[in-house]
C-alpha positions in Angstrom: -235.9 158.8 -57.4 -235.4 160.9 -54.3 -238.1 161.8 -51.7 -237.4 164.6 -49.3 -239.0 165.2 -45.9 -238.6 168.0 -43.4 -240.4 168.5 -40.1 -241.6 171.6 -38.3 -240.2 170.7 -34.8 -236.7 169.7 -35.9 -234.7 170.5 -39.0 -234.1 167.0 -40.1 -234.6 165.7 -43.6 -234.4 162.4 -45.5 -233.7 161.1 -48.9 -234.7 157.7 -50.3 -232.9 156.6 -53.4 -234.3 153.8 -55.6 -231.1 152.7 -57.4 -230.4 150.2 -60.1 -226.7 150.1 -59.0 -227.2 148.8 -55.5 -228.0 145.2 -54.6 -228.9 145.7 -51.0 -230.8 148.3 -48.9 -228.8 150.6 -46.6 -229.3 153.6 -44.4 -227.1 156.2 -42.7 -227.5 159.4 -40.9 -225.4 162.3 -42.3 -224.6 164.4 -39.3 -223.3 167.3 -41.4 -226.5 167.7 -43.4 -228.8 166.4 -40.6 -230.3 164.0 -43.1 -231.2 160.3 -43.3 -230.0 158.7 -46.5 -231.6 155.4 -47.6 -230.7 153.3 -50.7 -233.2 150.7 -52.0 -232.4 148.3 -54.9 -234.7 149.4 -57.7 -235.7 145.7 -58.2 -237.3 145.8 -54.7 -239.1 149.1 -55.1 -242.5 147.3 -55.4 -241.8 144.5 -53.0 -240.5 146.5 -50.0 -243.6 147.0 -47.9 -242.0 149.3 -45.4 -239.2 151.8 -46.0 -237.8 153.8 -43.1 -237.7 157.5 -44.0 -236.7 159.5 -40.9 -236.8 159.3 -37.1 -236.1 161.3 -34.1 -234.7 160.3 -30.7 -235.0 162.6 -27.8 -233.0 162.0 -24.6 -235.2 162.8 -21.6 -234.1 163.5 -18.0 -234.4 160.7 -15.5 -237.8 160.4 -13.9 -239.6 162.0 -16.9 -243.2 160.9 -17.2 -243.5 157.8 -19.5 -247.1 158.6 -20.6 -246.6 161.7 -22.8 -249.8 162.6 -24.7 -250.9 164.9 -27.5 -247.6 164.7 -29.5 -247.9 166.2 -33.0 -245.8 165.5 -36.0 -245.8 167.8 -39.1 -244.1 166.5 -42.2 -243.6 167.9 -45.8 -242.9 165.5 -48.7 -241.5 166.4 -52.1 -239.9 164.6 -55.0 -238.0 166.4 -57.7 -238.2 163.4 -60.0 -241.7 162.0 -59.3 -244.0 164.9 -58.4 -247.2 162.8 -58.6 -245.8 159.8 -56.6 -248.5 158.4 -54.3 -247.5 156.7 -51.1 -248.7 155.8 -47.6 -247.1 157.2 -44.5 -247.2 155.8 -41.0 -245.3 156.5 -37.8 -244.5 154.5 -34.7 -243.2 155.5 -31.3 -241.4 153.7 -28.6 -239.8 154.7 -25.3 -236.2 153.7 -24.6 -234.2 154.2 -21.4 -230.9 156.0 -21.6 -229.3 153.5 -19.2 -230.4 150.5 -17.2 -229.3 148.8 -14.0 -227.3 146.2 -16.0 -224.9 148.8 -17.4 -226.5 149.1 -20.8 -226.2 152.6 -22.2 -228.1 154.1 -25.2 -225.6 155.1 -27.9 -224.8 158.8 -27.8 -222.4 161.0 -29.7 -219.6 162.9 -28.0 -222.0 165.8 -27.7 -224.5 163.7 -25.8 -227.0 163.5 -28.7 -228.5 160.1 -29.9 -226.0 158.4 -32.3 -228.4 157.4 -35.1 -225.7 155.4 -37.0 -224.8 153.4 -33.9 -228.5 152.4 -33.4 -228.2 150.3 -36.6 -231.6 151.2 -38.0 -233.3 148.6 -40.2 -233.8 150.5 -43.6 -236.5 148.3 -45.2 -238.7 145.4 -44.6 -239.1 142.7 -47.3 -235.8 143.4 -49.1 -232.2 142.4 -48.6 -230.2 144.8 -46.4 -226.5 145.4 -46.6 -226.0 144.9 -42.9 -228.0 141.6 -42.7 -231.1 143.0 -40.9 -233.4 140.6 -42.8 -235.6 139.4 -40.0 -239.2 140.2 -39.3 -238.6 143.6 -37.7 -240.3 146.7 -38.9 -238.3 149.1 -41.1 -237.0 151.7 -38.6 -236.3 149.2 -35.9 -233.0 149.8 -34.1 -231.1 146.5 -34.5 -228.4 147.3 -32.0 -228.9 144.6 -29.2 -228.2 147.2 -26.5 -230.9 149.6 -27.8 -233.4 146.7 -28.0 -232.7 145.9 -24.3 -233.5 149.5 -23.4 -237.0 149.6 -24.9 -239.6 150.3 -22.2 -242.9 151.2 -23.9 -244.6 151.4 -27.2 -242.3 148.9 -28.8 -241.9 146.7 -25.7 -243.7 143.8 -27.4 -240.4 142.8 -28.9 -240.1 140.9 -32.2 -241.3 143.1 -35.1 -242.7 145.7 -32.7 -239.6 147.4 -31.4 -240.8 150.6 -33.1 -244.3 150.6 -31.5 -247.7 150.3 -33.1 -248.3 152.0 -36.4 -250.5 155.1 -36.8 -253.3 155.1 -39.3 -252.4 154.9 -43.0 -253.3 158.1 -44.9 -252.2 158.3 -48.6 -250.1 161.2 -49.8 -249.1 162.7 -53.1 -245.7 164.3 -53.5 -245.4 168.0 -54.4 -242.7 169.7 -56.4 -239.9 171.0 -54.1 
């Protein structure tokens, strides 16, 4: 099963594969397709209570206001194999510094954009992951220790809250692509 997602503000998509051939959950960001690709063992499809789908990181100039308001997020979901799939969707937001006074630096690509793969995103909660991120952190949590040191707001509670508080929980139904 594959879910697809695109947003109005940025041309980024995601695919979630529930597979009977994988034994652990994994996630990667395909920079060529600008797509998050997540694999979940089919045996954990009903036990995984959080699955990361997609996320954006924006690098802001130094001194940018920390209290940004009225941010909107528009998302379209579709599934070519399960057009009537029902699911709940939530988002979380956190502020991260690009650098700190200890020499920690947010991982960036050679082009100065966020390096999503270096952030070591936790793909799922409540299922085994291929990279050993099996703690209590939310799906979507950057597990890179440097990135965690750079959190400043939203997710600053630490522990399972590195991604910030969750939004409300509306239920969606997939549409045919």
